[in-house]
C-alpha positions in Angstrom: -3.8 -6.2 -17.7 -5.5 -2.9 -17.9 -5.2 0.2 -20.0 -2.8 3.0 -19.1 -4.8 5.7 -17.3 -5.0 9.2 -18.8 -6.5 12.4 -17.6 -10.2 12.2 -17.0 -13.1 14.2 -15.5 -13.0 13.6 -11.7 -15.9 13.2 -9.5 -16.5 11.9 -6.0 -19.1 12.1 -3.3 -18.0 12.6 0.3 -20.4 12.4 3.3 -20.1 12.6 7.0 -16.7 14.2 7.3 -14.6 15.2 10.3 -16.1 13.3 13.2 -17.8 15.5 15.8 -17.6 18.7 13.8 -21.0 20.5 13.9 -22.7 21.4 10.6 -23.1 25.1 10.5 -24.8 25.8 7.1 -26.8 24.2 4.3 -25.1 26.4 1.7 -23.2 25.3 -1.3 -19.5 26.1 -1.5 -17.4 26.0 -4.7 -13.6 25.4 -4.8 -11.8 26.5 -8.0 -8.5 27.1 -6.2 -7.0 26.6 -2.8 -8.1 30.2 -2.0 -11.7 29.0 -2.0 -11.3 26.2 0.5 -11.7 28.0 3.8 -15.1 29.5 2.8 -16.3 26.4 0.9 -15.8 24.0 3.8 -18.2 26.1 6.0 -21.0 24.6 3.8 -22.4 21.1 3.8 -22.3 20.9 0.0 -19.0 21.5 -1.6 -18.4 21.4 -5.4 -14.8 21.2 -6.6 -14.0 22.4 -10.1 -10.9 21.5 -12.1 -7.7 23.3 -11.0 -4.0 22.9 -10.4 -2.8 22.7 -6.8 0.2 25.1 -6.6 3.6 23.4 -6.2 4.6 22.9 -2.6 1.1 23.0 -1.1 -1.3 20.3 0.2 -4.9 20.1 -1.0 -6.3 19.5 2.5 -10.1 18.8 3.0 -11.4 19.2 6.5 -15.2 19.2 6.3 -18.3 19.5 8.5 -20.2 16.5 9.6 -22.7 15.4 6.9 -20.9 17.3 4.0 -21.4 16.2 0.4 -18.5 16.9 -1.9 -18.6 16.7 -5.7 -15.3 16.8 -7.5 -16.3 17.9 -11.0 -13.0 18.3 -12.8 -9.3 17.2 -13.1 -7.0 17.9 -10.2 -3.4 18.3 -11.0 -0.5 19.0 -8.7 2.3 21.4 -9.4 5.9 20.0 -9.3 8.2 20.9 -6.5 10.8 19.0 -4.5 9.2 18.9 -1.0 8.0 16.4 1.6 4.3 16.5 0.8 1.7 15.1 1.1 -0.1 16.3 -2.0 -3.6 15.4 -0.8 -5.1 14.9 2.6 -8.6 13.6 3.3 -10.4 13.3 6.6 -13.8 11.9 5.7 -16.3 9.1 6.1 -17.2 8.1 2.6 -15.6 8.7 -0.8 -16.7 7.6 -4.3 -14.2 8.5 -6.9 -16.4 7.4 -9.8 -13.4 5.9 -11.5 -11.5 9.2 -12.0 -7.9 10.1 -11.5 -5.5 12.1 -9.3 -2.3 12.7 -11.3 0.8 13.1 -9.2 3.2 14.0 -12.0 5.6 11.2 -11.0 7.8 11.3 -14.1 8.9 14.9 -13.1 10.3 13.4 -9.9 11.5 9.9 -10.7 15.2 9.3 -10.8 15.5 5.7 -9.9 16.4 6.5 -6.3 13.0 7.0 -4.7 13.5 8.0 -1.1 17.1 6.8 -1.1 18.6 10.0 -2.5 18.3 12.2 -5.5 15.6 14.9 -5.5 13.1 15.1 -2.6 9.7 13.6 -3.6 6.3 14.3 -1.9 5.4 11.2 0.1 2.9 10.0 0.7 0.9 11.3 -2.2 -2.4 10.5 -0.6 -2.8 10.7 3.2 -6.1 9.1 4.2 -7.5 9.4 7.7 -11.1 8.4 7.6 -13.7 5.7 8.2 -16.5 4.3 6.1 -15.9 3.6 2.4 -13.3 4.9 -0.1 -14.0 3.5 -3.6 -13.4 3.9 -7.3 -10.5 6.3 -7.1 -7.5 6.2 -9.5 -4.1 7.5 -8.8 -1.6 8.0 -11.7 2.1 8.4 -11.3 2.7 9.0 -7.6 6.0 10.7 -7.0 6.9 8.1 -4.3 4.7 6.2 -1.8 1.1 6.4 -2.8 -1.3 5.8 0.1 -0.7 6.3 3.8 -3.7 4.9 5.6 -4.8 5.4 9.2 -8.5 5.1 10.0 -10.1 6.0 13.3 -12.9 3.5 12.7 -13.5 0.6 10.2 -12.6 1.5 6.7 -13.1 -0.3 3.4 -11.0 0.8 0.4 -12.3 -0.9 -2.8 -12.1 -0.7 -6.6 -9.0 1.4 -6.6 -6.3 1.7 -9.2 -2.7 2.8 -8.7 -0.9 3.1 -12.0 2.8 3.8 -11.8 3.6 1.5 -14.8 5.6 4.3 -16.5 8.1 3.9 -13.7 9.2 0.5 -15.0 11.1 2.3 -17.7 14.4 4.3 -17.4 14.3 8.0 -17.9 17.0 10.7 -18.4 17.6 10.9 -14.7 17.7 7.2 -13.7 21.0 6.1 -15.2 19.5 3.2 -17.1 17.5 1.7 -14.3 13.7 1.9 -13.8 12.8 5.5 -13.0 10.1 4.7 -10.4 11.3 3.5 -6.9 9.8 3.4 -3.5 6.3 3.7 -5.0 4.6 1.7 -2.4 0.9 1.0 -3.0 -0.5 1.0 0.5 1.4 1.7 3.7 -0.8 0.8 6.7 -0.4 1.3 10.4 -3.9 0.8 11.5 -6.8 -1.4 12.6 -10.1 -2.7 11.0 -9.1 -2.1 7.4 -10.2 -3.9 4.2 -8.5 -3.3 0.9 -10.3 -5.2 -1.9 -10.7 -5.6 -5.7 -8.0 -3.1 -6.6 -5.2 -2.9 -9.2 -1.7 -1.9 -8.3 1.2 -1.5 -10.7 4.3 -0.1 -8.9 7.9 -0.5 -8.0 7.8 -1.4 -4.3 5.6 -3.1 -1.8 2.0 -3.6 -3.1 1.0 -3.6 0.5 3.1 -2.9 3.6 1.6 -3.5 7.1 3.9 -1.9 9.7 1.6 -2.4 12.7 -2.1 -2.9 13.4 -4.7 -5.6 13.5 -7.7 -7.0 11.7 -6.5 -6.0 8.2 -7.8 -7.8 5.1 -6.2 -7.6 1.7 -8.3 -9.5 -0.8 -9.1 -9.8 -4.5 -6.3 -7.4 -5.5 -3.8 -7.4 -8.4 -0.2 -6.6 -7.7 2.2 -6.1 -10.7 5.9 -5.1 -10.9 6.7 -4.4 -7.3 8.1 -6.2 -4.2 5.1 -8.2 -3.3 2.6 -8.2 -0.4 4.5 -7.5 2.8 4.0 -7.5 6.6 6.7 -5.1 7.7 9.3 -3.9 8.1 8.5 -4.4 11.8 10.2 -2.0 14.2 10.5 -2.0 17.9 7.3 -2.1 20.0 5.1 -2.8 16.9 2.4 -5.4 17.1 0.8 -7.0 14.0 -2.0 -9.5 14.5 -5.0 -10.9 12.7 -4.0 -10.3 9.0 -5.8 -11.9 6.1 -4.2 -12.0 2.7 -6.6 -13.8 0.3 -7.4 -14.3 -3.4 -4.8 -11.9 -4.7 -3.0 -12.2 -8.0 0.7 -11.3 -7.9 2.6 -10.9 -11.2 6.3 -10.2 -11.9 7.2 -9.1 -8.4 10.5 -9.6 -6.5 8.7 -11.6 -3.8 5.1 -12.9 -3.7 4.5 -13.0 0.1 6.8 -11.6 2.6 7.2 -10.9 6.4 10.2 -8.7 7.2 11.4 -7.6 10.6 14.3 -5.3 11.6 17.1 -7.2 13.1 17.5 -4.6 15.9 13.8 -4.4 16.7 12.7 -5.3 20.3 9.4 -5.9 22.1 7.5 -6.5 18.9 5.4 -9.3 17.5 3.7 -10.7 14.4 0.9 -13.2 14.9 -2.2 -14.7 13.2 -1.3 -14.1 9.5 -3.5 -16.2 7.2 -2.9 -16.7 3.5 -5.5 -18.2 1.3 -6.2 -18.5 -2.4 -3.3 -16.3 -3.6 -1.8 -16.8 -7.1 1.7 -15.6 -8.1 3.7 -15.9 -11.3 7.0 -14.5 -12.6 8.4 -14.1 -9.1 12.1 -13.1 -9.4 13.6 -13.7 -5.9 11.5 -15.5 -3.3 8.1 -17.1 -3.5 7.6 -16.8 0.3 10.1 -15.1 2.5 10.1 -14.6 6.3 13.3 -12.7 7.1 14.3 -11.2 10.4 16.9 -8.9 8.9 16.4 -5.2 8.5 17.1 -4.9 4.8 14.5 -6.5 2.4 15.2 -10.1 1.2 18.8 -10.3 2.2 18.9 -13.4 4.5 21.7 -12.1 6.7 22.1 -12.6 10.5 18.6 -12.5 12.0 17.6 -10.6 15.1 15.3 -12.2 17.7 13.4 -9.2 19.2 10.3 -9.8 17.1 8.2 -12.8 18.0 6.5 -14.5 15.1 3.7 -17.0 15.5 0.6 -18.4 13.7 1.7 -17.9 10.1 -0.7 -20.2 8.2 -1.7 -21.2 4.6 -5.2 -22.4 4.9 -8.6 -22.4 3.0 -7.9 -22.4 -0.7 -4.5 -23.3 -2.0 -2.0 -20.5 -2.6 -0.1 -21.3 -5.8 3.2 -19.6 -6.5 5.5 -20.0 -9.5 9.0 -18.6 -9.2 11.6 -17.9 -12.0 14.6 -20.2 -12.5 16.9 -18.0 -10.4 14.6 -17.6 -7.5 14.1 -19.4 -4.2 10.8 -21.1 -3.5 10.6 -20.5 0.3 13.1 -19.0 2.7 12.6 -18.6 6.4 15.3 -16.8 8.4 14.3 -16.7 12.1 16.2 -15.4 15.0 17.0 -17.9 17.7 13.7 -18.7 19.6 11.8 -15.9 17.8 9.6 -18.1 15.5 7.2 -20.2 17.7 4.4 -22.7 17.6 3.1 -24.8 14.7 2.4 -23.3 11.3 0.1 -25.1 8.9 1.4 -24.6 5.4 -0.6 -27.5 3.8 -2.4 -25.1 1.4 0.8 -23.7 -0.1 2.2 -24.9 -3.5 5.4 -23.4 -4.9 7.0 -24.4 -8.1 10.1 -23.5 -10.1 13.4 -22.1 -8.9 15.4 -23.8 -6.1 14.7 -24.6 -2.5 15.5 -21.9 0.0 16.9 -22.3 3.6 14.8 -22.6 6.7 16.8 -21.3 9.7 16.1 -21.7 13.5 12.6 -23.1 13.1 11.1 -26.5 12.6 7.4 -25.8 13.2 6.2 -25.7 9.6 3.8 -28.6 8.9 2.2 -29.9 5.7 4.7 -28.4 3.3 8.1 -29.5 1.9 10.2 -28.1 -0.9 
C-alpha cells in the first residue's frame, strides 16, 4: 500500500510549547547531542542536528512558550532493554515534514512484545500537547508506538507508523511474527482527532482506554488487531467516539469494544461507526466482548455499562475470511442497554457469531 520507509532527513517546526512558560530569550539554540538540550531550550529558536540518542535515555523536549524548533537531521535511538519512552514532546504544534523517527525495533522484537522476553521501551513516542501534530513518520517501534494525552484539543494528521518488518519471524521469535504489542495509538484523553494516517503494526491500530470526543477518521490500518475501544478498566468512562471512513486490511478484528470482566463503575456510550471498509478479517468483523482477554468470548462481566453503539451515516462494509465470525456480542447480564441502530452495517463471509444477553440491535441480521 505504501513503500517501506527508510532513513531520511528529518525536519519539523514546533511553536507555542509548554503552556504558561515565559519566553526568556530570542536567541537560537542548537542541539547536536543530549548535552546541548538544557542550554538550547532557553532560546525561542532551537535547531536540532542529526545525532544518536544514547541507549537508555529519553530525548525530552520541554520548551519555552513561542519556541520554533527545526529538526534538521536523522534522529536514531541507541538500543537498550529499558522501559523508555524514547521521545517525549510537550508542545503546541509539530510538522514532521514527512520525515522519520527510527526506533530500531528489530533489535528488540522477539515475538513476545510486553508479554515476556527482553524489556522494550514503551511507548516509543509520548505526546502531551495541543494544537496540530502532522506529517511525522515512525519506523520500527520497539513496542507500543504513541501514547497520547492532550491538555487541550489536538489534531494528529498525515502520520505513518511502519512496523511492517515485524510481520516476519526473526532469529529470536521462534517462527512467529517478531513484532508484537506494537499498538499504533493508545489514547486516554479528550478532544482528539487522528486522521489521514497509515498504520502497519501487530496490535491495535487504535486503542481508546478512556476519554471523550475522540475521532478516528480516514486512516489505513494493516496487519494488526483492528480499531478498538478498550480494554476498559474500573472507573473508566468512554463517550462520544467517532470511527469513520477508515480502511482496515488483514486485521484479526475490524471493529472491537472490549471490557475487562472484573471492571466496575465504568461505561462506554455514544460510539458511532460510519463509512468504514474492512477486508481480510481473520477472527471477527465486529466484536463487543466483556471478557478481559481480547476476542475470547468467555464468561462476561457486567461492571461496564455499554449503550449507544451505532452504525449510521455511510454504510460500513466488512468482509471476513472463511474461518471468521461476522458479528459477536458478548454482554454481561444487564450491562448492554438501549437500542442500537446497526442499519448501516454490512458484513459478508465467514459464519454468524453469537449475541449474548442483549436484544437491542436493530436494522441488522446475520
